[in-house]
N, C-alpha and C positions, 0 to 999 in steps of 0.2 A: 898353835893352840886350836882347839876345835871351834866350830862355828858357834856363835852365841845364840843362834836361832834354833839349833837342833840339839836334842838330847844325845850325848855321846854314849853309845851303848857298848858296854864291855861284857863280853862272854868270858866268865871266869872258868877256865879249865882247871886251874889249880893243880891238884894231884888226882883228879878224876880220870886221868890217863892210866892209872894203876901201873906206872912204870913201863908202859908199852908205847913206843913211838908211833906204832900204827894206829892205836886208839887215839893218841894225841892228834894225828893228822886227820882222822875221821871227825874229830871234834872241831878242828880248824875248818874243815869242809862245811860242817853244819853251820858254824858261825858266819862263814862267808856267804853261803846260800841264803841264810835268813836275813842278811843285810846288817849284821853287827859292824860296828866301827873298829873294834879291836878284840883280840883274845889276850887273856892274861894267865900267867903261870905263877908258881911259887917256887922259890929257891932257898934251900937250907944247907948249911954245913952241919952235918949230923952231930959231930963231936963237940960242936960249939953250942948248938941249940938245946941239946939234951945232955943230962948228967950221966955219968957212968952207971949209976944205980938204975936210972930209967932204962938205959940201953941194955943192961943185963937182965932186966925183968922178963918173965915169961909172957909171951903173947903169941897165940896161934894166928897164922896168916898164910897166904899162898906162898910166902917166901921162906917160911921156917917157923921156929917156936919162940924166938926172942923178939923183943921190941926193936933191937938194932936191925935184925934181919928184915922186919917189916918196913922200917923207915928207909933203909938202904934200898929195898926193893921198889919203893915209891919215888925215889929221888933220881932225877935226870942229871947227867954230867955233860961235859963239853961236847961229846959226840952227838948226843940227842939235841942239845941246844943249837949246835951248828945246823942240824937238819931242820929244826923248827924255824930258825932264821931263814934258811934257804926256801923252805916250803911256804912260809908266810909271804915272802917276797914274790914267789911264783903265783900265789893266790891273791896278791895285792891286798893284804889285810895287815894292819898294824899289830904288833905283838909287844908285850912288855911283861914284867914279872914283879911280884912283891918279894923282896929279900927279907929273911928272918935273922940275919946277922951281917956284920960289916964285911966279912970275907965274901959272902954271897953277893953283896952289893958291888964289891970290886970285881967279882967274876962277871957280872952282867955288863960292866962297862965296855967289854970288848965288842959288844954287838951294837954300840952306838944307838941305843933305843931312844925313842922320842919322849917317852913318859916314864915316870917313876910312880910307885905305889907304896904307901905306908899302911901296912896291915894294922888292924886295931890293936893287936897284941904289942906292936912295936912303938906305939905313939908315946909311951912313957920313957923310952930309951933315948935320952938326950944326945949322947955321942953318936948314935946311929942316925938320928934326925939331922944332925949337923953334917954328917958324912953325905947323906942324900942331898941335902940342901946345897952343898958345895958344888954339885954338878949343874945347878941352875936350870934343870929341866922341869917342865910343868909336872906337878906331883899331886896325885889323888891321896888324900889323907882320911882314912876311915876312923870314926870316933867311937866305935863300940867299946864297952867296958871302961869308959872314961868319964871323969868329972870335968866341970868347966875349967878348973884351975890347971888340969893337965892339957886340955885343948888350948888354953891360953898360952901355955909355955911352948907347945909345939908351933903354934902360929907365930909367936915371937921369934922363934929360931928361924923359920922360913922368911919372915919379914926382914930380920937382920941380915940374912944372906941374900936378900933381894931375889929370892927364888919364887917363881910363880907357883901357886897352889890352889886347890879347891878342897873343901871338906866334903866328906860323904857321911851322912847320917847312917848309923848302923847299930843293930842290936845283935850281939854276938852269941846267939843261941842257934843250935843246928838240929832240927829246923826251928825257926822262930814261930811262936804263936801269934796269930794276927792281932790279938788283943794287946800284945807287947810292943807293937810297931812304933807307937808314939810319934807319928809323922809330923806332928806340930813342931817337933824339934828342928825340922828343916827350916821353918821360918825363924825359930829362935837363933839358930846358927847364922843364918843369912843376916839377920838384924844385928847380931852382936859383932860379927867379924867383917861385915860389908864385903862378902866374897861370894863367888858361886858355890852352890851347895848341891851335891848329888845324893844318891841313895844306893847303898849296898845292901841287898836284901837276901835273907836266908829263909824266907817263908815257903810254905808249900802253896802252890797256886800263883795266880797272876794279879789278883784284885788289888793287893796292897801296892804293887809296883805301878799299876794304873793310877791309883790315888796319888802316889808320890809324883808321878809325871804331871798330873793335873795341878800340883802345887808348884810347878815351875822349876823342877830340878834341872841341873845342867848336865848331869851324867847319871847313868843307871848301870849298876853291875849286878849280874846274877850268875850263880854257878850253873854250868851246863853239864849234861851227862848223856850218854847213849842210852842209858836205862837206869831208873832210880833203884832197881833191885840189885845193881852191880855191887861188888865189894867196895867198901870205902866209907869213911865217916862223913863225907860231904855229899854223898849221892842222894840221900833222902831230901836234902834241902836244895836240890838242883832241878833245873828245868830240862825236860826231854826235848828232842828236835821239834816235834809238833807244837809244843808249848812255846818254844823259842820263836818259831815262825809267827805264832799268834801274838806274842808279846811285842815283837818288833813292829808288826803291822799296826797294832793298837796304839803303841807309843807314837808312831808317826801321825796317826789320825788325831790323837789327843793334842799333840803340840800344835797342829794346824787349827784345831777347834778352839784353842785358848785365845787366839787372836791378839790384838794390840791393846784391848781394854778401852778403846775410845768409843763412847756412846754416840751413835749417829744413825741416820736412816740409810740403809745400804741401797745401792743402785737396784738390786733385785727386789727390794721392798717397795720402791716407788710406785710401780703400776698396781701392786696389791693395795697400797694405801689409797691411791686415787679411786680404786673400785670400791673398797669397803667404807670409805669416808665420803662417797659421792653425795650422800644425803645430808651431810653436815655443811652448813654455810661457813666456809673458811677460805682463806687465801692460801693457795699452794706456794710453797717456797722451794719446790723441787726443781 
């Protein structure tokens, strides 16, 4: 499990690689150079996640004119994930993925990943939650599009399986308006479930993520991209390399600035206090 002192920063590559392993590797490089703790992908079994009607629908994309062609163009298979596994080991960065169906979760097991992730869309799928919890790996659970009763049930499933988890406050709009962030939910989740709570953000910019960090989150997940103008539904809500560098640097400063909450006179303040209070008759306890 990650250090309790540091925010665990996850660079969500997701499907922003656009089906190109070389773009995926460039994004891994960006996350590594910027000091992220992990990169995350998404795995789907196309014929399970989408209906035949959806797959047959017309949709223009770089891969063809149907929805199926687009989704298959974006999806990595074993060859690509073998290379991702090899490359992340070479770069010494953790990788894992959010599965969108049980078959995809089983597929990911061959890589002996350290973490699991429940995407917001999947939090209501009890059989899937039980399948993930059965692995006993620390699991990040996003709470977007959910009500308390649905989060309660997910938490119960992981507790019954004795599987370590943390929740991630999330608003599932792409991009998210800052006014919808409702960051106070971080405290609500922490108080209700007595667990670590992170933040998975889809906003444009960095300010909301800074605010979430200042609220004592345990993890931070942001989508990353080589360029927000690239093809893809998640690109606009993603952080470019320069922004990611700024984000990681600021998060590390904020977590240091939070301190331990103990009110005291610091060693650095003592000579200042002696100077500025020299005209006051008092006994020093320094």
